[in-house]
Residue frames as qw, qx, qy, qz and C-alpha x, y, z in Angstrom:
[[0.677, -0.618, 0.021, -0.399, 38.09, 145.50, 55.13],
 [0.119, 0.512, -0.792, 0.312, 40.52, 144.34, 57.81],
 [0.727, -0.216, -0.641, -0.116, 39.81, 140.87, 59.15],
 [0.623, -0.741, 0.036, -0.248, 39.26, 140.64, 62.96],
 [0.915, -0.230, 0.030, 0.332, 42.28, 138.35, 63.33],
 [0.570, 0.419, 0.013, 0.707, 44.49, 140.79, 61.45],
 [0.182, -0.806, -0.010, -0.564, 43.18, 143.72, 63.49],
 [0.789, -0.613, 0.024, -0.035, 43.88, 141.86, 66.76],
 [0.854, 0.017, 0.034, 0.519, 47.39, 140.99, 65.59],
 [0.327, 0.620, 0.024, 0.713, 48.06, 144.62, 64.66],
 [0.439, -0.802, -0.005, -0.406, 46.77, 145.89, 68.01],
 [0.885, -0.421, 0.027, 0.196, 48.95, 143.42, 69.89],
 [0.710, 0.260, 0.024, 0.654, 51.97, 144.53, 67.86],
 [0.037, 0.755, 0.010, 0.655, 51.28, 148.22, 68.57],
 [0.662, -0.722, 0.018, -0.203, 50.88, 147.54, 72.32],
 [0.902, -0.194, 0.038, 0.383, 54.08, 145.53, 72.38],
 [0.518, 0.483, 0.033, 0.705, 55.93, 148.31, 70.51],
 [0.223, -0.809, 0.013, -0.544, 54.62, 151.01, 72.87],
 [0.820, -0.571, 0.014, 0.014, 55.60, 148.92, 75.85],
 [0.833, 0.047, 0.041, 0.550, 59.09, 148.41, 74.47],
 [0.332, 0.510, 0.042, 0.793, 59.47, 152.15, 73.81],
 [0.197, -0.282, -0.550, 0.761, 57.94, 153.22, 77.07],
 [0.165, -0.267, -0.380, -0.870, 54.81, 154.61, 75.36],
 [0.554, -0.283, 0.072, -0.779, 51.21, 154.93, 76.47],
 [0.912, -0.215, -0.138, -0.321, 50.01, 152.30, 78.86],
 [0.809, 0.148, -0.438, 0.364, 53.52, 151.34, 79.90],
 [0.454, -0.858, 0.165, -0.173, 54.81, 151.83, 83.43],
 [0.559, 0.517, -0.574, 0.301, 58.55, 151.45, 83.73],
 [0.792, -0.463, -0.361, 0.168, 59.63, 149.51, 86.79],
 [0.232, -0.935, 0.244, -0.113, 61.52, 151.43, 89.44],
 [0.570, 0.491, -0.610, 0.249, 65.20, 150.64, 89.55],
 [0.766, -0.327, -0.498, 0.240, 66.51, 148.57, 92.43],
 [0.412, 0.060, -0.300, 0.858, 68.61, 151.47, 93.66],
 [0.252, -0.350, -0.070, -0.900, 65.71, 153.91, 93.72],
 [0.723, -0.415, -0.429, -0.348, 63.37, 151.43, 95.37],
 [0.758, -0.298, -0.420, 0.400, 65.95, 150.93, 98.12],
 [0.242, -0.957, -0.134, 0.091, 66.41, 154.66, 98.69],
 [0.736, -0.147, 0.127, 0.649, 70.02, 154.83, 97.53],
 [0.320, 0.611, 0.260, 0.676, 69.39, 157.95, 95.48],
 [0.340, -0.899, -0.183, -0.207, 68.55, 159.89, 98.64],
 [0.763, -0.370, -0.059, 0.528, 72.11, 159.55, 99.93],
 [0.049, 0.981, -0.068, -0.175, 73.87, 162.91, 100.11],
 [0.790, 0.013, 0.165, 0.590, 77.09, 163.49, 98.20],
 [0.215, -0.661, 0.006, 0.719, 79.10, 166.72, 97.82],
 [0.111, -0.147, 0.590, 0.787, 78.97, 166.64, 94.01],
 [0.556, 0.357, 0.314, -0.682, 75.17, 166.23, 93.86],
 [0.050, 0.183, -0.869, -0.456, 75.45, 163.33, 91.42],
 [0.725, 0.042, -0.131, -0.675, 72.33, 161.88, 89.81],
 [0.653, 0.130, -0.746, -0.029, 73.75, 158.35, 90.07],
 [0.770, -0.574, -0.040, -0.275, 72.68, 156.42, 93.17],
 [0.862, -0.350, 0.196, 0.310, 76.09, 154.77, 93.28],
 [0.458, 0.845, -0.222, 0.164, 79.45, 156.29, 92.35],
 [0.794, -0.471, 0.197, 0.330, 83.09, 155.47, 92.87],
 [0.465, 0.828, -0.280, 0.141, 86.36, 157.06, 91.75],
 [0.852, -0.432, 0.207, 0.209, 89.56, 155.14, 92.43],
 [0.051, 0.790, -0.551, -0.263, 93.21, 155.83, 91.63],
 [0.912, 0.290, -0.237, -0.168, 94.10, 153.08, 89.17],
 [0.587, 0.456, -0.588, 0.321, 97.64, 152.58, 90.43],
 [0.022, 0.300, -0.691, 0.658, 97.34, 153.03, 94.20],
 [0.360, -0.429, -0.821, -0.109, 93.70, 151.87, 94.64],
 [0.065, -0.198, -0.444, 0.872, 93.10, 155.01, 96.73],
 [0.063, 0.693, 0.711, 0.103, 89.40, 155.83, 96.93],
 [0.173, 0.087, 0.042, 0.980, 88.98, 159.43, 95.80],
 [0.472, -0.058, 0.027, -0.879, 85.18, 159.54, 95.87],
 [0.139, -0.121, -0.983, 0.001, 82.58, 157.07, 97.09],
 [0.521, -0.029, 0.151, -0.840, 78.79, 156.94, 97.23],
 [0.869, 0.021, 0.288, -0.402, 77.03, 153.68, 98.16],
 [0.345, 0.602, -0.682, -0.231, 79.99, 151.84, 96.63],
 [0.100, -0.175, 0.969, -0.141, 79.26, 148.54, 98.40],
 [0.643, 0.256, 0.359, -0.626, 75.59, 148.34, 97.39],
 [0.320, 0.007, 0.889, 0.327, 74.72, 145.30, 95.28],
 [0.492, 0.559, 0.152, -0.650, 72.68, 146.25, 92.21],
 [0.785, 0.442, 0.407, 0.147, 71.87, 144.99, 88.69],
 [0.331, -0.563, 0.347, 0.674, 74.60, 146.07, 86.29],
 [0.627, 0.702, 0.104, -0.321, 72.93, 145.74, 82.88],
 [0.823, 0.543, -0.078, 0.145, 75.39, 145.74, 79.97],
 [0.145, -0.799, 0.570, -0.127, 78.39, 146.44, 82.17],
 [0.893, -0.103, 0.432, -0.077, 78.19, 142.64, 82.18],
 [0.812, 0.578, 0.003, 0.082, 79.71, 142.65, 78.69],
 [0.078, 0.824, -0.539, 0.154, 83.08, 143.77, 80.04],
 [0.584, -0.349, 0.721, -0.133, 83.37, 140.45, 81.88],
 [0.860, 0.409, 0.292, -0.090, 82.06, 138.68, 78.76],
 [0.528, 0.799, -0.274, 0.088, 84.89, 140.25, 76.77],
 [0.213, -0.704, 0.657, -0.168, 87.50, 139.46, 79.42],
 [0.782, -0.098, 0.605, -0.112, 86.56, 135.76, 79.44],
 [0.803, 0.585, 0.117, 0.001, 86.70, 135.58, 75.63],
 [0.333, 0.840, -0.399, 0.155, 90.08, 137.31, 75.39],
 [0.351, -0.623, 0.672, -0.193, 91.75, 135.51, 78.31],
 [0.828, 0.018, 0.553, -0.086, 90.68, 132.13, 76.94],
 [0.088, -0.490, 0.627, 0.599, 92.38, 133.01, 73.67],
 [0.646, 0.432, 0.623, -0.094, 89.51, 131.81, 71.54],
 [0.435, 0.110, 0.513, 0.731, 90.27, 132.19, 67.79],
 [0.145, 0.547, 0.177, -0.805, 89.16, 135.69, 66.78],
 [0.273, 0.295, -0.546, -0.735, 88.72, 134.69, 63.13],
 [0.121, 0.253, 0.959, -0.035, 86.20, 131.92, 63.86],
 [0.291, -0.237, -0.388, -0.842, 82.86, 132.58, 62.19],
 [0.114, 0.233, 0.800, -0.541, 79.94, 132.78, 64.64],
 [0.163, -0.393, -0.658, -0.621, 76.28, 132.64, 63.66],
 [0.337, -0.068, 0.360, -0.867, 73.44, 134.58, 65.28],
 [0.234, -0.226, -0.925, -0.196, 70.66, 132.10, 66.09],
 [0.470, -0.613, -0.404, -0.490, 67.18, 132.20, 67.59],
 [0.705, -0.441, -0.430, 0.352, 68.84, 131.51, 70.95],
 [0.391, -0.037, -0.111, 0.913, 70.41, 134.99, 70.78],
 [0.172, -0.570, -0.369, -0.713, 67.08, 136.79, 70.42],
 [0.012, -0.072, 0.587, -0.807, 66.08, 138.73, 73.56],
 [0.407, -0.450, -0.695, -0.387, 62.77, 137.29, 74.71],
 [0.407, -0.463, -0.580, 0.532, 63.03, 138.93, 78.15],
 [0.081, -0.572, -0.135, 0.805, 63.33, 142.68, 77.46],
 [0.563, 0.667, 0.472, 0.124, 62.49, 142.49, 73.72],
 [0.187, -0.742, 0.234, 0.600, 65.44, 144.76, 73.01],
 [0.677, 0.712, -0.028, -0.183, 66.24, 145.63, 69.45],
 [0.582, -0.392, 0.550, 0.453, 69.15, 144.32, 67.45],
 [0.474, 0.695, -0.256, -0.476, 70.36, 145.06, 63.94],
 [0.019, 0.362, -0.914, -0.183, 71.94, 141.66, 63.63],
 [0.800, 0.031, -0.162, -0.577, 69.36, 139.32, 62.05],
 [0.802, -0.194, 0.558, -0.091, 69.09, 135.66, 62.91],
 [0.866, 0.394, 0.243, 0.189, 71.37, 133.86, 60.51],
 [0.212, 0.935, -0.270, 0.090, 73.98, 136.63, 60.39],
 [0.916, -0.075, -0.077, 0.387, 77.60, 135.49, 60.32],
 [0.057, 0.932, -0.282, 0.222, 80.42, 137.52, 61.82],
 [0.612, 0.276, -0.615, 0.414, 83.86, 136.68, 63.15],
 [0.602, -0.561, -0.468, 0.323, 84.37, 136.37, 66.90],
 [0.382, -0.104, -0.069, 0.916, 86.47, 139.52, 66.67],
 [0.144, -0.354, -0.336, -0.861, 83.57, 141.47, 65.08],
 [0.562, -0.589, -0.552, -0.179, 81.12, 140.15, 67.67],
 [0.585, -0.396, -0.354, 0.613, 83.49, 141.23, 70.44],
 [0.206, 0.086, 0.097, 0.970, 83.89, 144.67, 68.91],
 [0.329, -0.468, -0.424, -0.703, 80.13, 145.26, 68.60],
 [0.626, -0.546, -0.551, 0.077, 79.43, 143.91, 72.11],
 [0.513, -0.345, -0.253, 0.744, 81.94, 146.29, 73.69],
 [0.149, 0.013, 0.171, 0.974, 81.48, 149.38, 71.57],
 [0.376, -0.193, -0.333, -0.843, 77.77, 149.33, 70.76],
 [0.403, -0.084, 0.716, -0.564, 76.52, 146.98, 73.48],
 [0.618, 0.144, -0.527, -0.566, 75.10, 144.66, 70.84],
 [0.684, -0.275, 0.516, -0.437, 73.17, 142.04, 72.80],
 [0.959, 0.243, 0.038, -0.142, 72.98, 139.34, 70.14],
 [0.521, 0.637, -0.509, 0.252, 76.74, 139.65, 69.62],
 [0.237, -0.512, 0.679, -0.470, 77.39, 139.13, 73.35],
 [0.853, -0.048, 0.353, -0.382, 74.95, 136.20, 73.46],
 [0.870, 0.449, -0.204, -0.025, 76.64, 134.59, 70.46],
 [0.225, 0.644, -0.648, 0.339, 80.04, 134.93, 72.13],
 [0.516, -0.340, 0.637, -0.462, 78.70, 133.04, 75.12],
 [0.916, 0.174, 0.189, -0.308, 77.00, 130.30, 73.08],
 [0.789, 0.534, -0.291, 0.086, 80.09, 129.63, 71.02],
 [0.220, -0.683, 0.645, -0.262, 82.28, 129.13, 74.10],
 [0.441, 0.151, -0.884, -0.022, 83.54, 125.54, 74.55],
 [0.117, -0.259, -0.867, 0.409, 80.72, 123.84, 76.51],
 [0.092, -0.668, -0.591, -0.443, 78.16, 126.49, 75.49],
 [0.158, -0.717, 0.008, -0.678, 76.62, 129.32, 77.44],
 [0.792, -0.590, -0.123, -0.093, 76.39, 127.40, 80.72],
 [0.825, -0.103, -0.064, 0.553, 80.15, 126.82, 80.69],
 [0.306, 0.542, 0.037, 0.782, 80.70, 130.44, 79.71],
 [0.426, -0.762, -0.057, -0.484, 78.67, 131.82, 82.64],
 [0.877, -0.430, -0.088, 0.196, 80.56, 129.48, 84.97],
 [0.673, 0.169, -0.026, 0.719, 83.81, 130.94, 83.62],
 [0.020, -0.715, -0.072, -0.696, 82.49, 134.47, 84.19],
 [0.661, -0.705, -0.044, -0.255, 81.75, 133.70, 87.84],
 [0.885, -0.184, -0.062, 0.423, 85.09, 131.97, 88.33],
 [0.463, 0.427, -0.012, 0.777, 86.88, 135.02, 86.97],
 [0.304, -0.777, -0.065, -0.548, 84.90, 137.27, 89.27],
 [0.825, -0.562, -0.036, 0.050, 86.03, 135.21, 92.26],
 [0.791, 0.080, -0.018, 0.607, 89.63, 135.29, 91.06],
 [0.223, 0.564, 0.026, 0.794, 89.48, 139.09, 90.92],
 [0.164, -0.172, -0.622, 0.747, 88.04, 139.33, 94.45],
 [0.372, -0.172, -0.224, -0.884, 84.61, 140.36, 93.15],
 [0.068, -0.099, -0.949, 0.292, 82.88, 138.53, 95.99],
 [0.320, 0.445, 0.502, -0.669, 79.60, 140.49, 95.72],
 [0.390, 0.429, -0.416, -0.701, 79.21, 139.79, 92.00],
 [0.548, 0.123, 0.826, -0.050, 77.12, 137.15, 90.28],
 [0.313, 0.340, -0.482, -0.744, 76.38, 136.50, 86.59],
 [0.669, 0.201, 0.668, -0.257, 73.61, 134.40, 85.04],
 [0.697, 0.573, 0.385, 0.194, 74.08, 135.27, 81.35],
 [0.612, -0.085, 0.176, 0.766, 76.55, 137.19, 79.13],
 [0.197, 0.611, 0.386, 0.662, 74.51, 140.21, 77.91],
 [0.084, -0.053, -0.390, 0.915, 73.30, 142.03, 81.01],
 [0.403, -0.313, -0.425, -0.747, 69.64, 141.87, 80.03],
 [0.647, -0.455, -0.612, 0.014, 68.89, 139.90, 83.19],
 [0.267, -0.807, 0.181, -0.494, 68.57, 141.89, 86.40],
 [0.915, -0.399, 0.026, 0.050, 70.09, 138.86, 88.17],
 [0.687, 0.318, -0.150, 0.636, 73.51, 139.95, 86.88],
 [0.347, -0.922, -0.102, -0.141, 74.55, 141.99, 89.90],
 [0.685, 0.141, -0.267, 0.663, 77.64, 143.63, 91.37],
 [0.323, -0.851, -0.196, 0.365, 78.94, 146.58, 93.39],
 [0.297, 0.938, -0.168, 0.062, 80.92, 149.63, 92.37],
 [0.410, -0.695, 0.588, 0.052, 83.92, 148.29, 94.33],
 [0.760, 0.025, 0.632, 0.148, 83.81, 145.00, 92.45],
 [0.619, 0.739, 0.249, 0.094, 83.36, 146.70, 89.09],
 [0.002, -0.927, 0.368, 0.069, 86.43, 148.85, 89.72],
 [0.566, -0.391, 0.709, 0.153, 88.42, 145.60, 90.09],
 [0.726, 0.419, 0.533, 0.113, 86.96, 144.38, 86.81],
 [0.373, 0.928, -0.023, -0.009, 87.94, 147.56, 84.99],
 [0.233, -0.791, 0.554, 0.116, 91.49, 147.34, 86.26],
 [0.657, -0.109, 0.730, 0.155, 91.77, 143.72, 85.08],
 [0.639, 0.632, 0.432, 0.081, 90.16, 144.34, 81.69],
 [0.125, 0.958, -0.187, -0.177, 92.44, 147.36, 81.14],
 [0.471, -0.510, 0.661, 0.285, 95.36, 144.94, 80.89],
 [0.614, 0.295, 0.689, 0.249, 93.94, 143.64, 77.60],
 [0.086, -0.309, 0.301, 0.898, 94.85, 145.94, 74.66],
 [0.068, -0.278, -0.786, -0.549, 92.04, 144.54, 72.48],
 [0.191, -0.695, -0.676, 0.153, 89.39, 145.41, 75.07],
 [0.189, -0.586, -0.074, 0.784, 90.81, 148.90, 75.43],
 [0.061, -0.118, 0.551, 0.824, 90.76, 149.38, 71.67],
 [0.130, -0.397, -0.814, -0.404, 87.29, 147.97, 70.98],
 [0.210, -0.680, -0.632, 0.308, 85.56, 149.64, 73.92],
 [0.140, -0.682, -0.071, 0.715, 86.81, 153.11, 73.00],
 [0.253, 0.102, 0.610, 0.744, 86.58, 153.07, 69.20],
 [0.278, 0.272, 0.151, -0.909, 84.15, 155.84, 68.15],
 [0.753, 0.368, 0.023, -0.546, 82.56, 153.84, 65.29],
 [0.270, -0.234, 0.904, 0.237, 82.74, 150.56, 63.39],
 [0.709, 0.299, -0.097, -0.632, 80.92, 148.89, 60.56],
 [0.439, -0.129, 0.887, 0.065, 80.26, 145.27, 59.62],
 [0.454, 0.201, -0.538, -0.682, 78.94, 143.62, 56.48],
 [0.491, 0.095, 0.801, -0.329, 75.98, 141.28, 56.93],
 [0.607, 0.527, 0.591, 0.067, 74.91, 139.68, 53.67],
 [0.433, 0.526, 0.307, 0.664, 74.70, 142.53, 51.14],
 [0.214, -0.927, -0.182, -0.249, 74.26, 145.22, 53.82],
 [0.461, 0.257, -0.416, 0.741, 76.87, 147.34, 55.50],
 [0.480, -0.768, -0.419, -0.076, 75.79, 148.15, 59.06],
 [0.257, 0.540, -0.340, 0.726, 77.39, 151.20, 60.68],
 [0.623, -0.609, -0.466, 0.154, 77.63, 151.26, 64.50],
 [0.077, 0.741, -0.250, 0.619, 78.58, 154.05, 66.91],
 [0.343, 0.025, -0.742, 0.575, 79.94, 153.95, 70.43],
 [0.383, -0.700, -0.584, -0.149, 77.20, 154.14, 73.07],
 [0.479, -0.667, -0.204, 0.532, 79.40, 156.49, 75.11],
 [0.362, 0.894, 0.134, 0.228, 79.59, 159.97, 73.56],
 [0.386, -0.870, 0.252, 0.177, 82.55, 160.89, 75.76],
 [0.758, -0.103, 0.449, 0.461, 84.89, 158.83, 73.56],
 [0.458, 0.611, 0.357, 0.538, 84.33, 161.50, 70.87],
 [0.203, -0.973, -0.090, -0.057, 84.91, 164.38, 73.29],
 [0.605, 0.527, -0.329, 0.497, 88.47, 165.85, 72.99],
 [0.302, -0.714, 0.350, -0.526, 88.32, 166.96, 76.64],
 [0.869, -0.329, 0.309, -0.203, 88.45, 163.31, 77.69],
 [0.302, 0.523, -0.795, -0.059, 91.30, 160.79, 77.55],
 [0.844, -0.165, 0.278, -0.427, 89.49, 157.48, 77.97],
 [0.025, 0.464, -0.876, -0.126, 91.36, 154.18, 78.04],
 [0.155, -0.188, -0.965, -0.095, 88.40, 151.83, 78.53],
 [0.393, 0.015, 0.243, -0.886, 84.66, 152.24, 78.95],
 [0.144, -0.274, -0.919, -0.245, 81.33, 150.41, 79.00],
 [0.409, -0.134, 0.098, -0.898, 77.76, 151.67, 79.28],
 [0.128, -0.213, -0.969, 0.008, 74.67, 149.79, 80.40],
 [0.409, -0.040, 0.167, -0.896, 70.94, 150.16, 80.79],
 [0.317, -0.385, -0.833, -0.242, 67.93, 148.13, 81.81],
 [0.370, -0.694, -0.181, -0.591, 65.07, 149.57, 83.84],
 [0.814, -0.527, -0.237, 0.067, 66.01, 147.63, 86.96],
 [0.727, -0.145, -0.070, 0.667, 69.61, 148.94, 86.83],
 [0.024, 0.931, 0.037, -0.362, 69.10, 152.50, 85.63],
 [0.626, 0.741, -0.175, 0.168, 71.77, 153.98, 83.41],
 [0.786, -0.516, 0.203, 0.272, 75.27, 152.78, 84.23],
 [0.521, 0.797, -0.258, 0.165, 78.79, 153.67, 83.18],
 [0.770, -0.499, 0.201, 0.342, 82.31, 152.41, 83.95],
 [0.529, 0.815, -0.138, 0.191, 85.47, 154.02, 82.63],
 [0.700, -0.345, 0.051, 0.623, 89.21, 154.22, 82.92],
 [0.312, 0.885, 0.143, 0.314, 90.34, 157.78, 82.19],
 [0.559, -0.029, -0.209, 0.802, 93.18, 160.17, 82.77],
 [0.155, -0.902, -0.301, -0.267, 92.01, 163.18, 84.79],
 [0.257, -0.931, 0.221, -0.136, 94.23, 165.93, 86.17],
 [0.327, 0.619, -0.703, 0.122, 97.36, 163.90, 85.34],
 [0.398, -0.238, 0.802, -0.377, 95.99, 160.95, 87.26],
 [0.412, -0.013, -0.818, -0.401, 94.77, 157.56, 85.95],
 [0.414, -0.048, 0.582, -0.698, 91.43, 156.78, 87.58],
 [0.132, -0.261, -0.922, -0.253, 88.66, 154.22, 87.41],
 [0.346, -0.005, 0.182, -0.920, 85.12, 155.61, 87.55],
 [0.099, -0.295, -0.945, -0.102, 81.88, 153.76, 88.25],
 [0.362, 0.026, 0.138, -0.922, 78.37, 155.19, 88.03],
 [0.086, -0.252, -0.958, -0.106, 75.30, 153.02, 88.70],
 [0.056, -0.660, -0.736, 0.138, 71.56, 153.69, 88.70],
 [0.008, 0.300, -0.048, -0.953, 71.40, 157.09, 87.02],
 [0.431, 0.513, 0.690, -0.275, 67.94, 157.87, 85.72],
 [0.385, 0.798, -0.001, -0.465, 68.09, 160.56, 83.04],
 [0.870, 0.467, 0.090, 0.132, 69.28, 159.72, 79.53],
 [0.503, 0.672, -0.263, 0.475, 72.33, 161.99, 79.83],
 [0.506, -0.818, 0.134, -0.238, 72.75, 162.05, 83.60],
 [0.904, -0.258, 0.136, 0.313, 75.54, 159.46, 83.80],
 [0.601, 0.468, 0.079, 0.643, 77.53, 161.58, 81.33],
 [0.134, -0.849, 0.031, -0.511, 76.80, 164.71, 83.35],
 [0.772, -0.628, 0.102, 0.007, 77.96, 162.92, 86.49],
 [0.843, 0.057, 0.111, 0.524, 81.24, 161.97, 84.79],
 [0.300, 0.684, 0.047, 0.663, 81.69, 165.62, 83.79],
 [0.471, -0.833, 0.022, -0.289, 81.06, 166.70, 87.38],
 [0.868, -0.397, 0.132, 0.266, 83.75, 164.34, 88.59],
 [0.686, 0.360, 0.099, 0.625, 86.18, 165.57, 85.89],
 [0.026, 0.809, -0.008, 0.587, 85.70, 169.21, 86.92],
 [0.689, -0.711, 0.070, -0.122, 86.00, 168.24, 90.59],
 [0.891, -0.114, 0.103, 0.426, 89.28, 166.44, 89.90],
 [0.478, 0.558, 0.059, 0.676, 90.66, 169.42, 87.96],
 [0.250, -0.838, 0.023, -0.485, 89.67, 171.88, 90.68],
 [0.842, -0.531, 0.062, 0.068, 91.11, 169.60, 93.34],
 [0.809, 0.128, 0.060, 0.571, 94.44, 169.37, 91.47],
 [0.205, 0.721, 0.016, 0.662, 94.58, 173.17, 91.12],
 [0.517, -0.792, 0.029, -0.322, 93.88, 173.63, 94.83],
 [0.900, -0.361, 0.095, 0.224, 96.69, 171.21, 95.75],
 [0.646, 0.525, -0.062, 0.550, 99.29, 173.09, 93.70],
 [0.525, -0.448, -0.270, 0.671, 101.79, 174.97, 95.89],
 [0.105, 0.975, 0.176, -0.080, 101.48, 178.75, 95.96],
 [0.658, 0.483, -0.101, 0.569, 104.43, 180.42, 94.18],
 [0.514, -0.605, -0.194, 0.576, 106.83, 182.24, 96.47],
 [0.300, 0.929, 0.120, 0.179, 107.07, 185.89, 95.50]]
């Protein structure tokens, strides 16, 4: 016979699990973009993302824009700034960092395969944060910054100001907080700056990676399936999702012999941000073909 206390504990656990997975009895909050009507804006490509921007990487020419100045939560796109601060401060990559209780997500209750007490190098934490959007890895990177997380967040905001990201604000290094906010225009600036760092390019686009934690080998895959698609030539990327932000994606890619930066914010379907990127790729290819001169017979 199950004791009442045990039954209550089990019921609470089931409810919490269903809520985390979006199951019965759970109502997902509407994203900021949707609640502000951004999705209703017309665009010629019929994108699912409420916000989109395509910019020539070298000339800064805006090739496509949809609500690009709207300030929205950016979810794990935050981790690109986290990585930039770590790399630019030249913190020793072979330092061993420990995952602690302070790295556990008590806000969104997101999952992590890194247990409390796990030890990885700063380089491994950086790799997992960029490639697999590992929240505890990103949190650990911030905590182990000189002066702790508070100093790290201050450095993130200083860097944003230096890059001219005047509509951007960070409160923590993972992106789990909806108070981490930016615009597509600002994020394009961040991508261009981060692209200058070879390590960020490498880690963000690696298809897979594995780490050893204790006696276990943990395999990880890139959260962006496009890095495994031979039709794409991606130099840098980062995905993101929390309910308030919708599904987000930033990339540097070569399309139609042109280096571009792409930003997609507040897409709702699981695969819609990828579909939007594909729409832009086809649009760029068709545009390039149309601009080719007609051969003289």
